[in-house]
C-alpha positions in Angstrom: -77.7 43.8 116.8 -81.3 42.4 116.4 -83.7 44.0 114.0 -87.4 43.3 113.9 -87.9 43.1 110.2 -86.2 39.8 109.5 -89.2 38.7 107.5 -88.1 41.0 104.7 -85.1 38.9 104.0 -85.3 36.3 101.2 -84.6 32.7 102.2 -83.2 31.4 99.0 -79.5 31.0 98.5 -78.3 30.0 95.0 -75.0 28.3 94.8 -72.5 29.8 92.4 -71.4 27.8 89.4 -67.8 26.8 89.1 -65.4 29.1 87.3 -62.2 27.1 86.9 -59.0 28.8 85.8 -60.2 32.3 85.9 -57.9 33.7 88.5 -55.5 32.6 91.2 -57.0 32.3 94.7 -56.9 35.8 96.4 -54.5 36.3 99.2 -55.7 36.8 102.7 -57.6 38.7 104.1 -60.0 38.1 101.1 -62.6 35.5 101.7 -63.2 32.5 99.5 -66.8 33.5 98.8 -69.1 36.4 99.1 -72.9 36.6 99.4 -74.7 39.2 97.3 -78.3 40.3 98.0 -80.4 40.6 94.8 -83.9 41.9 94.1 -87.2 40.1 93.3 -88.0 38.7 89.8 -89.7 41.4 87.7 -87.4 44.1 88.9 -84.0 45.3 87.6 -82.0 44.4 90.7 -82.6 40.8 89.9 -81.0 41.3 86.5 -78.2 43.7 87.5 -76.9 41.8 90.5 -75.9 38.6 88.7 -74.4 40.6 85.9 -72.2 42.5 88.4 -71.5 39.3 90.4 -70.2 37.6 87.3 -67.8 40.5 86.7 -66.7 40.4 90.4 -66.0 36.7 90.2 -64.0 37.2 87.0 -62.0 40.1 88.5 -61.3 38.5 91.9 -61.6 34.8 91.5 -64.0 34.8 94.5 -67.2 32.7 94.3 -70.4 34.7 94.5 -73.5 33.3 96.1 -76.8 35.1 95.5 -79.6 35.6 98.0 -83.0 36.6 96.7 -84.5 39.5 98.5 -87.3 42.1 98.0 -84.8 44.8 97.1 -83.2 47.8 98.7 -84.0 47.7 102.4 -83.8 43.9 102.5 -80.3 44.0 101.0 -79.3 46.6 103.6 -80.6 44.5 106.4 -78.8 41.4 105.2 -75.5 43.4 105.2 -76.3 44.9 108.6 -76.9 41.5 110.1 -73.7 40.0 108.6 -75.6 37.7 106.2 -74.3 39.3 103.0 -71.3 41.4 102.0 -72.6 42.9 98.8 -76.0 44.3 97.6 -77.9 47.1 96.0 -80.1 49.9 97.3 -81.8 53.0 96.0 -80.3 56.2 97.5 -83.7 57.1 98.9 -83.9 53.9 101.0 -80.2 53.9 101.9 -80.8 57.5 103.3 -83.6 56.1 105.4 -81.3 53.4 106.7 -78.5 55.7 107.6 -80.8 58.1 109.5 -83.0 55.3 111.0 -86.1 57.2 109.9 -87.6 54.5 107.7 -90.2 52.3 109.4 -88.4 49.2 108.2 -85.3 50.2 110.3 -87.2 49.8 113.6 -85.6 53.1 114.6 -82.1 51.8 114.3 -79.5 53.9 112.4 -77.7 51.4 110.1 -73.9 51.8 110.0 -72.9 48.4 108.7 -72.9 49.4 105.0 -70.9 51.6 102.7 -71.4 52.8 99.1 -69.3 51.3 96.3 -70.4 52.9 93.1 -73.5 54.4 91.5 -75.2 51.6 89.5 -78.0 53.3 87.5 -81.0 55.6 88.1 -84.5 54.4 88.9 -87.8 56.1 88.3 -91.2 55.9 90.0 -93.5 54.2 87.4 -97.2 54.4 88.3 -99.7 52.6 86.0 -103.4 51.8 86.0 -105.6 49.8 83.7 -107.1 52.0 81.0 -110.5 50.7 82.1 -110.1 51.9 85.6 -110.3 55.6 84.7 -107.4 56.6 86.9 -105.4 59.3 85.1 -103.8 61.3 87.9 -102.3 60.7 91.3 -105.1 62.5 93.1 -107.5 59.8 92.0 -105.6 57.3 94.2 -107.1 59.0 97.2 -108.9 56.2 99.2 -107.8 53.5 96.7 -105.7 50.3 97.1 -102.3 50.6 95.5 -99.7 47.8 94.8 -96.2 48.8 95.7 -94.1 45.7 94.8 -92.2 43.2 97.1 -91.5 43.8 100.8 -88.0 45.2 101.0 -88.2 47.1 97.7 -87.7 50.8 97.2 -91.4 51.3 96.2 -92.7 49.3 99.2 -90.7 51.5 101.5 -91.3 54.9 99.9 -94.5 55.1 97.8 -96.8 55.8 100.7 -94.4 58.7 101.7 -94.4 60.0 98.2 -98.2 60.1 98.0 -98.4 61.6 101.5 -96.0 64.4 100.3 -98.5 65.2 97.6 -101.5 65.1 99.9 -102.8 61.8 98.6 -104.0 59.2 101.2 -104.7 55.8 99.6 -106.9 53.4 101.6 -104.0 50.9 101.6 -100.7 50.2 100.0 -100.1 46.5 99.6 -96.9 44.6 98.9 -96.4 41.6 96.7 -94.7 40.0 93.7 -94.4 42.5 90.8 -96.1 40.3 88.2 -98.8 39.1 90.5 -99.7 42.7 91.4 -99.8 43.7 87.8 -102.3 40.9 87.1 -104.3 42.0 90.2 -104.5 45.5 88.8 -105.6 44.3 85.4 -108.4 42.3 87.1 -109.5 45.5 89.0 -108.3 44.3 92.4 -105.8 47.2 92.7 -106.5 50.7 91.5 -102.9 51.1 90.4 -99.3 49.8 90.7 -96.5 52.1 91.8 -93.1 50.6 91.3 -89.6 52.1 91.5 -87.0 50.7 89.2 -85.0 51.2 86.0 -87.6 52.1 83.3 -89.2 50.2 81.8 -89.6 47.9 84.8 -89.7 44.4 83.3 -93.1 43.4 84.9 -94.7 46.6 83.6 -93.2 46.4 80.2 -94.4 42.9 79.7 -98.0 44.0 80.6 -97.8 47.0 78.4 -96.9 44.9 75.4 -100.1 42.9 75.6 -102.6 45.2 77.3 -103.4 48.9 77.5 -102.0 50.6 80.5 -102.3 54.2 81.6 -99.1 55.8 82.7 -99.7 58.3 85.5 -97.2 61.2 85.9 -96.4 64.2 88.0 -96.3 67.9 87.3 -93.0 69.7 87.7 -94.4 71.2 90.9 -95.3 67.8 92.3 -91.9 66.3 91.5 -90.2 69.3 93.2 -92.4 68.9 96.3 -91.5 65.2 96.7 -87.8 65.9 96.1 -87.9 68.6 98.8 -89.6 66.4 101.4 -87.8 63.1 100.8 -84.0 62.8 100.7 -82.6 60.9 97.7 -85.4 61.8 95.2 -85.1 64.1 92.2 -87.3 65.2 89.3 -87.0 63.0 86.2 -88.9 62.3 83.0 -90.0 59.0 81.4 -89.4 59.9 77.8 -91.8 58.9 75.0 -91.5 55.3 73.9 -90.2 54.2 77.3 -93.2 51.8 77.3 -95.0 50.3 74.3 -97.6 52.8 73.1 -96.3 55.7 75.2 -96.3 58.7 72.8 -95.5 61.6 75.2 -93.0 62.4 77.9 -94.3 61.8 81.4 -92.9 63.5 84.5 -92.1 61.6 87.7 -89.4 61.3 90.4 -86.3 59.2 90.4 -83.6 58.0 92.7 -80.1 56.8 92.0 -79.2 53.2 92.8 -76.0 52.4 94.5 -74.0 49.2 95.0 -73.2 48.7 98.6 -71.0 46.5 100.7 -70.3 45.6 104.3 -68.3 48.3 106.2 -65.6 45.8 107.1 -65.0 44.6 103.6 -61.2 44.8 103.1 -60.1 47.9 101.2 -58.4 46.0 98.4 -61.5 43.9 97.8 -63.9 46.8 97.9 -61.6 48.4 95.3 -61.6 45.3 93.1 -65.4 44.8 93.1 -65.9 48.5 92.3 -63.3 48.4 89.5 -64.9 45.3 88.0 -68.1 47.3 87.5 -66.6 50.6 86.4 -64.4 49.1 83.6 -67.3 47.0 82.3 -70.1 49.6 82.1 -71.0 48.5 78.6 -71.5 44.9 79.7 -73.7 46.0 82.6 -75.6 48.1 80.1 -76.5 45.0 78.2 -78.2 43.6 81.3 -79.8 46.8 82.4 -79.6 49.6 79.7 -79.7 52.4 82.3 -76.5 50.9 83.8 -74.5 51.5 80.6 -73.9 55.2 81.4 -71.7 56.7 84.1 -73.7 58.1 87.0 -73.0 61.0 89.3 -71.7 60.5 92.9 -73.2 63.7 94.3 -76.8 62.4 94.8 -75.4 59.6 96.9 -73.2 61.4 99.4 -75.6 64.4 99.5 -78.1 62.0 101.0 -75.7 61.2 103.8 -74.4 57.9 102.5 -70.6 57.3 103.0 -68.4 55.6 100.4 -66.0 52.7 101.3 -62.3 53.8 101.2 -61.5 51.0 98.8 -64.3 52.0 96.5 -63.1 55.6 96.7 -59.7 54.6 95.4 -61.3 52.8 92.4 -63.6 55.7 91.7 -60.9 58.3 91.7 -58.7 56.2 89.5 -61.6 56.1 87.0 -61.8 59.9 87.0 -64.6 60.5 89.5 -64.3 63.4 92.0 -65.2 62.3 95.5 -64.8 64.6 98.5 -62.8 63.1 101.3 -65.6 63.9 103.8 -67.8 61.5 101.8 -65.5 58.6 102.5 -65.7 56.7 105.8 -64.0 53.4 106.9 
């Protein structure tokens, strides 16, 4: 199958380092190496993916190569095109891929990926420079908003979120997280709206040295977005999430899910899932939000099927997963 958004896919492929003596070579039909899609620097995917990949390598003895991408939709496209076997996606973007309703899918319903396990929850984090005077989402009407790298969850959904609230920015522009934050602080962007595990590293770094205004949603606004866009739910950025944040701020969130190629052998899908489930604390060191068990329901409720091998590992770990949510 040929997709028209190949430009979303990162070109860099980092070679894995050697891990002698960790495990015996896996028996066929396991491959000798796997490619894992990651996220862009400044986002949590870029931190979580190598941490998970190290655990997979330790558990299976299989080498992991990392391919840098923009994030959710880019990872799904890599898997769909057979260029990667593992990756990460937000539930909201994976739901777009499954239904073919996201513009990045070129109208194609993606069926080449399956869910492995819930990784951690992400939140929409909208910030503006305190000097810009932007204090609510309605003030982004007719403005230019940065939404992070092409292929990221925010690049694929922020415009839809604002539209659901009746807000029409002049433009949403994609780009490197850190560069967009700098552009915002220079007044070139009215705000940045990124989706990731809070605090998103690029935003946290800026908040430590400069004053940022965190823009939230009312409960009614969050409910409106969740009603219109599958995979989103109301959540709160608690006080002290960012340096200088003294009050809770409402927003919307989406769960993140580890994904794999549909044709990954059942035994291997089980092994890579088990590697994450039994090492939650280690993953939580890399991304704090990943240190806690996450629910499965938001994933399969959005129409995303789990791999049979992953289902075996999840059930062994005590998760309840309906059989109708599992698809080979």
